[in-house]
Structure formats: C-alpha cells, structure tokens
TORPA-4810 file (N, C-alpha, C, O; in nm, 3 decimals):
<nodes>
NODE_1_-0.862_-6.248_-1.736_-0.972_-6.254_-1.654_-1.059_-6.340_-1.704_-1.047_-6.366_-1.823_X
NODE_2_-1.179_-6.410_-1.619_-1.242_-6.536_-1.639_-1.374_-6.478_-1.716_-1.421_-6.365_-1.702_X
NODE_3_-1.421_-6.584_-1.803_-1.526_-6.577_-1.920_-1.643_-6.538_-1.833_-1.716_-6.465_-1.899_X
NODE_4_-1.695_-6.561_-1.694_-1.789_-6.523_-1.641_-1.800_-6.385_-1.655_-1.897_-6.326_-1.702_X
NODE_5_-1.680_-6.325_-1.604_-1.710_-6.156_-1.590_-1.726_-6.099_-1.735_-1.812_-6.013_-1.755_X
NODE_6_-1.648_-6.143_-1.834_-1.697_-6.116_-1.962_-1.815_-6.092_-2.019_-1.864_-5.995_-2.077_X
NODE_7_-1.860_-6.228_-1.985_-1.989_-6.267_-2.034_-2.087_-6.137_-1.987_-2.164_-6.062_-2.047_X
NODE_8_-2.050_-6.150_-1.871_-2.156_-6.069_-1.740_-2.125_-5.926_-1.790_-2.226_-5.856_-1.801_X
NODE_9_-2.013_-5.870_-1.821_-1.987_-5.751_-1.831_-2.044_-5.721_-2.006_-2.104_-5.615_-2.019_X
NODE_10_-2.034_-5.778_-2.093_-2.051_-5.787_-2.224_-2.226_-5.744_-2.234_-2.270_-5.652_-2.303_X
NODE_11_-2.314_-5.842_-2.138_-2.474_-5.850_-2.143_-2.517_-5.712_-2.067_-2.623_-5.656_-2.094_X
NODE_12_-2.407_-5.649_-1.948_-2.490_-5.545_-1.888_-2.448_-5.421_-1.968_-2.524_-5.324_-1.975_X
NODE_13_-2.319_-5.423_-2.034_-2.284_-5.325_-2.133_-2.400_-5.313_-2.252_-2.464_-5.210_-2.272_X
NODE_14_-2.411_-5.407_-2.310_-2.540_-5.409_-2.431_-2.681_-5.371_-2.359_-2.756_-5.300_-2.426_X
NODE_15_-2.717_-5.402_-2.258_-2.833_-5.327_-2.199_-2.830_-5.220_-2.173_-2.923_-5.151_-2.214_X
NODE_16_-2.707_-5.147_-2.080_-2.710_-5.025_-2.072_-2.702_-4.930_-2.163_-2.741_-4.816_-2.136_X
NODE_17_-2.648_-4.964_-2.289_-2.606_-4.902_-2.421_-2.747_-4.917_-2.496_-2.773_-4.820_-2.567_X
NODE_18_-2.839_-5.014_-2.494_-2.972_-4.992_-2.551_-3.035_-4.913_-2.472_-3.095_-4.821_-2.528_X
NODE_19_-3.042_-4.920_-2.328_-3.114_-4.812_-2.245_-3.109_-4.671_-2.240_-3.200_-4.597_-2.201_X
NODE_20_-2.957_-4.628_-2.298_-2.924_-4.525_-2.319_-2.958_-4.451_-2.444_-2.990_-4.332_-2.454_X
NODE_21_-2.945_-4.554_-2.553_-3.025_-4.484_-2.689_-3.176_-4.460_-2.672_-3.242_-4.370_-2.724_X
NODE_22_-3.207_-4.533_-2.610_-3.392_-4.535_-2.589_-3.401_-4.363_-2.518_-3.441_-4.262_-2.574_X
NODE_23_-3.356_-4.376_-2.398_-3.340_-4.256_-2.321_-3.334_-4.112_-2.407_-3.412_-4.017_-2.402_X
NODE_24_-3.228_-4.128_-2.479_-3.200_-4.017_-2.587_-3.267_-4.011_-2.686_-3.281_-3.903_-2.744_X
NODE_25_-3.334_-4.141_-2.738_-3.458_-4.104_-2.850_-3.582_-4.030_-2.774_-3.665_-3.967_-2.840_X
NODE_26_-3.590_-4.042_-2.621_-3.705_-4.004_-2.538_-3.689_-3.857_-2.502_-3.788_-3.785_-2.491_X
NODE_27_-3.568_-3.812_-2.484_-3.531_-3.661_-2.444_-3.548_-3.602_-2.620_-3.592_-3.488_-2.629_X
NODE_28_-3.528_-3.647_-2.701_-3.530_-3.575_-2.848_-3.680_-3.566_-2.857_-3.741_-3.463_-2.887_X
NODE_29_-3.744_-3.702_-2.824_-3.910_-3.624_-2.855_-3.996_-3.510_-2.750_-4.078_-3.420_-2.769_X
NODE_30_-3.925_-3.573_-2.625_-3.961_-3.471_-2.523_-3.935_-3.310_-2.588_-4.019_-3.221_-2.599_X
NODE_31_-3.798_-3.308_-2.624_-3.778_-3.168_-2.680_-3.869_-3.133_-2.783_-3.891_-3.012_-2.787_X
NODE_32_-3.931_-3.205_-2.874_-4.020_-3.187_-2.997_-4.133_-3.155_-2.921_-4.180_-3.043_-2.944_X
NODE_33_-4.190_-3.222_-2.836_-4.334_-3.192_-2.785_-4.325_-3.035_-2.696_-4.417_-2.953_-2.694_X
NODE_34_-4.200_-3.021_-2.631_-4.204_-2.892_-2.571_-4.199_-2.777_-2.637_-4.244_-2.668_-2.602_X
NODE_35_-4.123_-2.815_-2.770_-4.152_-2.696_-2.863_-4.300_-2.698_-2.928_-4.347_-2.589_-2.962_X
NODE_36_-4.363_-2.794_-2.945_-4.514_-2.803_-3.018_-4.598_-2.780_-2.896_-4.720_-2.767_-2.910_X
NODE_37_-4.534_-2.773_-2.760_-4.645_-2.780_-2.636_-4.757_-2.846_-2.669_-4.865_-2.791_-2.691_X
NODE_38_-4.733_-2.996_-2.674_-4.854_-3.087_-2.680_-4.798_-3.155_-2.569_-4.699_-3.228_-2.566_X
NODE_39_-4.884_-3.116_-2.466_-4.884_-3.172_-2.294_-4.929_-3.331_-2.275_-4.893_-3.408_-2.186_X
NODE_40_-5.010_-3.353_-2.373_-5.070_-3.459_-2.386_-4.993_-3.591_-2.387_-5.000_-3.686_-2.309_X
NODE_41_-4.911_-3.570_-2.500_-4.788_-3.677_-2.531_-4.675_-3.654_-2.455_-4.600_-3.748_-2.427_X
NODE_42_-4.651_-3.525_-2.415_-4.535_-3.494_-2.313_-4.547_-3.575_-2.217_-4.456_-3.656_-2.199_X
NODE_43_-4.643_-3.577_-2.144_-4.674_-3.674_-1.993_-4.655_-3.805_-2.042_-4.557_-3.856_-1.988_X
NODE_44_-4.726_-3.901_-2.147_-4.673_-4.007_-2.140_-4.526_-4.038_-2.191_-4.480_-4.150_-2.168_X
NODE_45_-4.449_-3.941_-2.263_-4.309_-3.943_-2.288_-4.228_-3.963_-2.165_-4.161_-4.057_-2.122_X
NODE_46_-4.262_-3.833_-2.118_-4.215_-3.827_-1.967_-4.202_-3.941_-1.881_-4.102_-3.960_-1.813_X
NODE_47_-4.329_-4.039_-1.884_-4.366_-4.115_-1.793_-4.241_-4.261_-1.856_-4.170_-4.339_-1.793_X
NODE_48_-4.262_-4.243_-1.981_-4.179_-4.394_-2.065_-4.019_-4.368_-2.016_-3.937_-4.457_-1.992_X
NODE_49_-4.001_-4.244_-2.010_-3.851_-4.187_-2.007_-3.827_-4.227_-1.851_-3.721_-4.287_-1.832_X
NODE_50_-3.913_-4.202_-1.726_-3.882_-4.192_-1.618_-3.888_-4.357_-1.581_-3.857_-4.382_-1.465_X
NODE_51_-3.922_-4.468_-1.663_-3.911_-4.594_-1.642_-3.793_-4.642_-1.688_-3.750_-4.747_-1.638_X
NODE_52_-3.718_-4.578_-1.791_-3.624_-4.626_-1.903_-3.501_-4.561_-1.773_-3.405_-4.628_-1.735_X
NODE_53_-3.528_-4.442_-1.729_-3.401_-4.406_-1.639_-3.380_-4.497_-1.517_-3.267_-4.514_-1.470_X
NODE_54_-3.495_-4.556_-1.465_-3.500_-4.609_-1.340_-3.431_-4.773_-1.394_-3.354_-4.842_-1.327_X
NODE_55_-3.470_-4.796_-1.492_-3.402_-4.941_-1.562_-3.259_-4.926_-1.569_-3.191_-5.019_-1.525_X
NODE_56_-3.208_-4.835_-1.613_-3.060_-4.785_-1.647_-3.025_-4.768_-1.496_-2.931_-4.844_-1.473_X
NODE_57_-3.056_-4.711_-1.403_-3.007_-4.708_-1.281_-2.968_-4.850_-1.227_-2.854_-4.885_-1.195_X
NODE_58_-3.093_-4.934_-1.223_-3.047_-5.075_-1.197_-2.954_-5.147_-1.260_-2.883_-5.230_-1.204_X
NODE_59_-2.950_-5.117_-1.386_-2.821_-5.218_-1.454_-2.695_-5.129_-1.418_-2.585_-5.183_-1.409_X
NODE_60_-2.708_-5.015_-1.400_-2.592_-4.936_-1.324_-2.547_-4.991_-1.191_-2.430_-4.986_-1.154_X
NODE_61_-2.641_-5.039_-1.124_-2.579_-5.091_-1.025_-2.518_-5.234_-1.047_-2.407_-5.264_-1.003_X
NODE_62_-2.593_-5.313_-1.112_-2.556_-5.442_-1.148_-2.405_-5.442_-1.197_-2.324_-5.532_-1.176_X
NODE_63_-2.382_-5.320_-1.270_-2.269_-5.293_-1.345_-2.157_-5.267_-1.190_-2.068_-5.346_-1.156_X
NODE_64_-2.186_-5.169_-1.135_-2.080_-5.153_-1.045_-2.055_-5.263_-0.948_-1.945_-5.278_-0.896_X
NODE_65_-2.155_-5.339_-0.924_-2.111_-5.447_-0.847_-2.052_-5.563_-0.925_-1.975_-5.626_-0.852_X
NODE_66_-2.059_-5.607_-1.031_-2.003_-5.664_-1.123_-1.842_-5.636_-1.119_-1.755_-5.722_-1.107_X
NODE_67_-1.822_-5.485_-1.132_-1.686_-5.457_-1.123_-1.622_-5.505_-0.983_-1.522_-5.577_-0.974_X
NODE_68_-1.682_-5.462_-0.898_-1.640_-5.484_-0.753_-1.618_-5.602_-0.737_-1.527_-5.630_-0.659_X
NODE_69_-1.695_-5.715_-0.805_-1.612_-5.845_-0.775_-1.494_-5.886_-0.812_-1.433_-5.979_-0.758_X
NODE_70_-1.447_-5.806_-0.926_-1.329_-5.814_-0.963_-1.228_-5.725_-0.953_-1.143_-5.685_-1.033_X
NODE_71_-1.255_-5.697_-0.824_-1.181_-5.573_-0.728_-1.106_-5.434_-0.854_-0.989_-5.402_-0.876_X
NODE_72_-1.248_-5.378_-0.915_-1.168_-5.271_-0.997_-1.217_-5.136_-0.900_-1.313_-5.121_-0.824_X
NODE_73_-1.105_-5.046_-0.940_-1.135_-4.940_-0.864_-1.227_-4.808_-0.961_-1.198_-4.752_-1.068_X
NODE_74_-1.341_-4.793_-0.873_-1.438_-4.743_-0.957_-1.406_-4.615_-0.995_-1.470_-4.523_-0.943_X
NODE_75_-1.302_-4.584_-1.093_-1.274_-4.472_-1.126_-1.258_-4.498_-1.304_-1.250_-4.616_-1.341_X
NODE_76_-1.254_-4.401_-1.398_-1.253_-4.406_-1.505_-1.122_-4.477_-1.574_-1.127_-4.549_-1.674_X
NODE_77_-1.009_-4.441_-1.504_-0.900_-4.535_-1.554_-0.912_-4.654_-1.469_-0.879_-4.754_-1.534_X
NODE_78_-0.947_-4.682_-1.351_-0.983_-4.814_-1.304_-1.051_-4.900_-1.398_-1.000_-4.999_-1.451_X
NODE_79_-1.192_-4.848_-1.420_-1.270_-4.932_-1.520_-1.196_-4.962_-1.678_-1.165_-5.072_-1.724_X
NODE_80_-1.185_-4.867_-1.723_-1.092_-4.896_-1.840_-0.980_-4.973_-1.839_-0.928_-5.027_-1.936_X
NODE_81_-0.941_-4.977_-1.712_-0.764_-5.101_-1.698_-0.848_-5.221_-1.671_-0.812_-5.329_-1.717_X
NODE_82_-0.960_-5.211_-1.601_-1.058_-5.387_-1.585_-1.087_-5.446_-1.717_-1.080_-5.565_-1.749_X
NODE_83_-1.121_-5.342_-1.792_-1.164_-5.391_-1.933_-1.079_-5.424_-2.046_-1.102_-5.512_-2.129_X
NODE_84_-0.976_-5.344_-2.043_-0.851_-5.397_-2.125_-0.802_-5.528_-2.080_-0.798_-5.629_-2.151_X
NODE_85_-0.765_-5.519_-1.953_-0.719_-5.676_-1.902_-0.828_-5.758_-1.934_-0.782_-5.859_-1.987_X
NODE_86_-0.943_-5.762_-1.927_-1.025_-5.863_-1.917_-1.050_-5.914_-2.083_-1.078_-6.029_-2.116_X
NODE_87_-1.032_-5.806_-2.168_-1.036_-5.834_-2.339_-0.901_-5.762_-2.379_-0.900_-5.644_-2.414_X
NODE_88_-0.807_-5.825_-2.373_-0.678_-5.722_-2.412_-0.684_-5.713_-2.586_-0.636_-5.622_-2.653_X
NODE_89_-0.737_-5.803_-2.625_-0.743_-5.796_-2.770_-0.864_-5.700_-2.831_-0.859_-5.624_-2.927_X
NODE_90_-0.951_-5.724_-2.760_-1.079_-5.633_-2.786_-1.178_-5.714_-2.868_-1.267_-5.663_-2.936_X
NODE_91_-1.160_-5.821_-2.859_-1.251_-5.943_-2.943_-1.391_-5.937_-2.894_-1.485_-5.965_-2.968_X
NODE_92_-1.405_-5.903_-2.781_-1.542_-5.899_-2.737_-1.597_-5.719_-2.728_-1.708_-5.680_-2.690_X
NODE_93_-1.518_-5.662_-2.761_-1.585_-5.516_-2.768_-1.570_-5.432_-2.608_-1.573_-5.310_-2.596_X
NODE_94_-1.558_-5.512_-2.518_-1.625_-5.441_-2.381_-1.564_-5.293_-2.366_-1.636_-5.203_-2.323_X
NODE_95_-1.413_-5.266_-2.405_-1.412_-5.110_-2.389_-1.455_-5.000_-2.483_-1.476_-4.882_-2.455_X
NODE_96_-1.466_-5.080_-2.634_-1.547_-5.014_-2.739_-1.698_-4.998_-2.667_-1.740_-4.883_-2.669_X
NODE_97_-1.779_-5.090_-2.609_-1.925_-5.090_-2.529_-1.939_-4.973_-2.422_-2.041_-4.907_-2.399_X
NODE_98_-1.803_-4.960_-2.355_-1.813_-4.865_-2.218_-1.778_-4.753_-2.315_-1.848_-4.656_-2.283_X
NODE_99_-1.712_-4.727_-2.404_-1.709_-4.569_-2.457_-1.823_-4.530_-2.508_-1.869_-4.418_-2.484_X
NODE_100_-1.889_-4.628_-2.592_-2.013_-4.575_-2.663_-2.120_-4.565_-2.542_-2.204_-4.478_-2.567_X
NODE_101_-2.141_-4.631_-2.414_-2.225_-4.605_-2.316_-2.177_-4.447_-2.291_-2.255_-4.354_-2.310_X
NODE_102_-2.045_-4.428_-2.248_-2.045_-4.318_-2.199_-2.064_-4.213_-2.299_-2.085_-4.103_-2.248_X
NODE_103_-2.062_-4.214_-2.437_-2.096_-4.096_-2.526_-2.269_-4.070_-2.540_-2.322_-3.963_-2.568_X
NODE_104_-2.343_-4.206_-2.509_-2.470_-4.216_-2.532_-2.509_-4.137_-2.377_-2.623_-4.091_-2.372_X
NODE_105_-2.428_-4.119_-2.261_-2.477_-4.064_-2.131_-2.445_-3.918_-2.176_-2.544_-3.847_-2.190_X
NODE_106_-2.361_-3.878_-2.192_-2.305_-3.745_-2.210_-2.438_-3.678_-2.351_-2.479_-3.562_-2.353_X
NODE_107_-2.468_-3.760_-2.425_-2.556_-3.670_-2.488_-2.670_-3.663_-2.442_-2.732_-3.562_-2.475_X
NODE_108_-2.741_-3.759_-2.356_-2.839_-3.789_-2.301_-2.855_-3.638_-2.180_-2.955_-3.568_-2.167_X
NODE_109_-2.719_-3.625_-2.106_-2.726_-3.534_-2.001_-2.735_-3.376_-2.100_-2.792_-3.281_-2.046_X
NODE_110_-2.683_-3.361_-2.226_-2.680_-3.249_-2.314_-2.806_-3.226_-2.339_-2.837_-3.108_-2.323_X
NODE_111_-2.922_-3.322_-2.385_-3.065_-3.306_-2.388_-3.155_-3.255_-2.309_-3.255_-3.184_-2.324_X
NODE_112_-3.078_-3.328_-2.186_-3.177_-3.322_-2.059_-3.162_-3.151_-1.996_-3.247_-3.087_-1.934_X
NODE_113_-3.030_-3.110_-2.036_-3.001_-2.980_-1.945_-3.100_-2.846_-2.074_-3.151_-2.738_-2.043_X
NODE_114_-3.094_-2.912_-2.214_-3.177_-2.789_-2.302_-3.298_-2.838_-2.254_-3.360_-2.734_-2.229_X
NODE_115_-3.369_-2.931_-2.225_-3.515_-2.978_-2.197_-3.536_-2.903_-2.075_-3.637_-2.833_-2.063_X
NODE_116_-3.446_-2.914_-1.981_-3.483_-2.831_-1.840_-3.480_-2.679_-1.873_-3.576_-2.607_-1.844_X
NODE_117_-3.381_-2.637_-1.925_-3.383_-2.510_-1.981_-3.505_-2.424_-2.016_-3.559_-2.324_-1.967_X
NODE_118_-3.530_-2.520_-2.139_-3.671_-2.461_-2.200_-3.759_-2.474_-2.106_-3.820_-2.371_-2.078_X
NODE_119_-3.797_-2.603_-2.027_-3.924_-2.580_-1.912_-3.897_-2.431_-1.821_-3.981_-2.357_-1.770_X
NODE_120_-3.762_-2.419_-1.823_-3.770_-2.287_-1.713_-3.806_-2.184_-1.771_-3.872_-2.103_-1.706_X
NODE_121_-3.778_-2.161_-1.892_-3.800_-2.036_-1.994_-3.933_-2.027_-1.993_-3.985_-1.918_-1.973_X
NODE_122_-4.007_-2.137_-2.014_-4.169_-2.126_-2.010_-4.224_-2.090_-1.894_-4.321_-2.014_-1.900_X
NODE_123_-4.175_-2.135_-1.766_-4.225_-2.124_-1.663_-4.203_-1.947_-1.601_-4.266_-1.875_-1.524_X
NODE_124_-4.078_-1.932_-1.682_-4.066_-1.764_-1.624_-4.174_-1.675_-1.731_-4.238_-1.574_-1.701_X
NODE_125_-4.172_-1.738_-1.847_-4.270_-1.627_-1.923_-4.409_-1.652_-1.899_-4.493_-1.564_-1.920_X
NODE_126_-4.437_-1.760_-1.859_-4.588_-1.764_-1.783_-4.610_-1.667_-1.662_-4.698_-1.582_-1.650_X
NODE_127_-4.526_-1.693_-1.591_-4.511_-1.591_-1.467_-4.518_-1.454_-1.498_-4.587_-1.373_-1.436_X
NODE_128_-4.434_-1.423_-1.612_-4.435_-1.263_-1.651_-4.602_-1.238_-1.697_-4.669_-1.143_-1.658_X
NODE_129_-4.637_-1.318_-1.765_-4.767_-1.335_-1.808_-4.903_-1.316_-1.684_-5.010_-1.254_-1.680_X
NODE_130_-4.827_-1.408_-1.591_-4.956_-1.374_-1.512_-4.922_-1.269_-1.416_-5.017_-1.248_-1.341_X
NODE_131_-4.824_-1.199_-1.393_-4.797_-1.114_-1.319_-4.853_-0.963_-1.396_-4.857_-0.856_-1.334_X
NODE_132_-4.881_-0.973_-1.494_-4.904_-0.864_-1.594_-5.051_-0.881_-1.564_-5.101_-0.787_-1.503_X
NODE_133_-5.130_-0.980_-1.595_-5.261_-1.000_-1.605_-5.321_-0.938_-1.427_-5.397_-0.848_-1.391_X
NODE_134_-5.253_-1.023_-1.365_-5.277_-0.971_-1.183_-5.214_-0.799_-1.157_-5.213_-0.743_-1.048_X
NODE_135_-5.171_-0.745_-1.273_-5.138_-0.564_-1.245_-5.021_-0.564_-1.143_-4.999_-0.468_-1.069_X
NODE_136_-4.930_-0.708_-1.147_-4.848_-0.684_-1.072_-4.708_-0.645_-1.132_-4.683_-0.674_-1.249_X
NODE_137_-4.592_-0.562_-1.031_-4.477_-0.517_-1.125_-4.430_-0.628_-1.210_-4.472_-0.743_-1.196_X
NODE_138_-4.352_-0.596_-1.288_-4.287_-0.689_-1.348_-4.117_-0.645_-1.393_-4.086_-0.572_-1.487_X
NODE_139_-4.048_-0.694_-1.323_-3.921_-0.711_-1.327_-3.857_-0.787_-1.437_-3.864_-0.908_-1.417_X
NODE_140_-3.804_-0.757_-1.534_-3.710_-0.832_-1.624_-3.576_-0.846_-1.607_-3.514_-0.742_-1.582_X
NODE_141_-3.516_-0.949_-1.615_-3.398_-0.995_-1.597_-3.287_-0.988_-1.740_-3.294_-1.075_-1.827_X
NODE_142_-3.211_-0.903_-1.746_-3.149_-0.915_-1.869_-3.027_-0.921_-1.841_-3.007_-0.936_-1.720_X
NODE_143_-2.922_-0.913_-1.914_-2.782_-0.885_-1.923_-2.707_-0.747_-1.984_-2.730_-0.692_-2.091_X
NODE_144_-2.605_-0.710_-1.877_-2.584_-0.574_-1.922_-2.470_-0.613_-2.020_-2.423_-0.727_-2.034_X
NODE_145_-2.431_-0.493_-2.089_-2.269_-0.513_-2.186_-2.165_-0.638_-2.117_-2.126_-0.744_-2.167_X
NODE_146_-2.144_-0.584_-2.000_-2.032_-0.644_-1.952_-2.048_-0.813_-1.934_-1.956_-0.885_-1.895_X
NODE_147_-2.193_-0.864_-1.972_-2.240_-0.991_-1.942_-2.287_-1.006_-1.783_-2.325_-1.119_-1.751_X
NODE_148_-2.289_-0.912_-1.689_-2.361_-0.934_-1.582_-2.505_-0.901_-1.569_-2.569_-0.811_-1.624_X
NODE_149_-2.543_-0.986_-1.490_-2.720_-0.998_-1.505_-2.766_-0.870_-1.401_-2.711_-0.840_-1.294_X
NODE_150_-2.874_-0.809_-1.459_-2.940_-0.694_-1.345_-3.096_-0.703_-1.403_-3.113_-0.777_-1.500_X
NODE_151_-3.180_-0.649_-1.363_-3.290_-0.651_-1.325_-3.357_-0.510_-1.370_-3.343_-0.426_-1.280_X
NODE_152_-3.412_-0.470_-1.462_-3.457_-0.355_-1.521_-3.575_-0.296_-1.387_-3.634_-0.357_-1.298_X
NODE_153_-3.572_-0.191_-1.414_-3.690_-0.103_-1.289_-3.839_-0.184_-1.333_-3.865_-0.256_-1.429_X
NODE_154_-3.921_-0.138_-1.217_-4.014_-0.222_-1.214_-4.121_-0.135_-1.313_-4.128_-0.012_-1.313_X
NODE_155_-4.186_-0.205_-1.378_-4.305_-0.169_-1.488_-4.439_-0.213_-1.395_-4.475_-0.321_-1.349_X
NODE_156_-4.487_-0.092_-1.390_-4.635_-0.101_-1.304_-4.737_-0.067_-1.384_-4.716_-0.022_-1.496_X
NODE_157_-4.857_-0.083_-1.336_-4.975_-0.075_-1.421_-5.055_-0.143_-1.378_-5.045_-0.226_-1.288_X
NODE_158_-5.175_-0.102_-1.460_-5.319_-0.140_-1.368_-5.356_-0.301_-1.422_-5.274_-0.360_-1.492_X
NODE_159_-5.465_-0.354_-1.390_-5.457_-0.467_-1.381_-5.534_-0.498_-1.513_-5.648_-0.453_-1.521_X
NODE_160_-5.469_-0.591_-1.651_-5.512_-0.594_-1.743_-5.655_-0.722_-1.738_-5.736_-0.715_-1.831_X
NODE_161_-5.669_-0.792_-1.669_-5.808_-0.855_-1.676_-5.813_-0.909_-1.528_-5.717_-0.899_-1.451_X
NODE_162_-5.938_-0.971_-1.491_-5.979_-1.021_-1.350_-6.038_-1.141_-1.417_-6.106_-1.160_-1.518_X
NODE_163_-5.973_-1.232_-1.299_-6.009_-1.377_-1.335_-6.137_-1.424_-1.241_-6.184_-1.537_-1.252_X
</nodes>
C-alpha cells in the first residue's frame, strides 16, 4: 500500500487516540464532579468534553474517508485487513494504534454509561423528594426476589412544605 495512506492513517490514528484519551480523562473528572455535586466545575467539564467529542467525530469522518479511498470494507475485519496489508511488519504500528483506539473508545463508553446512570439516579431521587414535599403519592420502584421490577404501593401523606 502506498506511503501516503500510511502517513495519513498514522496521523489520524494518533489524533484519534489522543482525543479518546482526553475524553476518557474528562469522563473520569465528570464522574468525580458528579459524586462531589460540584455543578460549577461540572458545567465547564461537560462543555470541554462536548468539544472533544465533536473533534473526535470529525477525525472519525476523515478516518472513514481515508479508508474508503483504499477500498476498505468498513467492518472490523475489513479495517484490520487494510491495516495489516498496509503495514505487514507492523513497523508503523497502525494495527496496534487501531486496537488502542478501540480500547479507549470502549472505556469511554463504559464511563459514559456510569455517568448517565448516576445522573438518572440523582434525577429520580430529586423527583421523589419533590413529590414528598408536594404531598404527592410516592411510589418506589424496587426489584422482587426473582429480579422482576415492581412498584410498591402508594405512600400518601400531607404536604411537608409549601413553596
């Protein structure tokens, strides 16, 4: 395979890996800030994360276009075959970088799911507290002994506070 492909692929993979590492770091910071309930710093971190995700998306588009230029089938196997053919001895590290990028992307996805679950849980708790303060029925979702979800009976009561 031609040297321009190797040079472009290496550059794009380098940039994508660096961007994924930074997103991973930001997701970790986001998790810590969610745990600490530091909304001021959280907003800035989320904004920076958004910028890096947008940058990574642009890099990914360039990556896909570069692969298409050399007639790559855009599947995991197709991409790996193209990278092995372009760098059969591994001297440019294309396949290694590709695997590293995929690992960082997987880690980012896992961290993002954890952060999303944390936010969802906080929203549920806040909603329950507001319902109690308004004197509304409070239904708690739990899991039974067989693992199936069920909602406990309504808990009613008078209004605790008036806003």
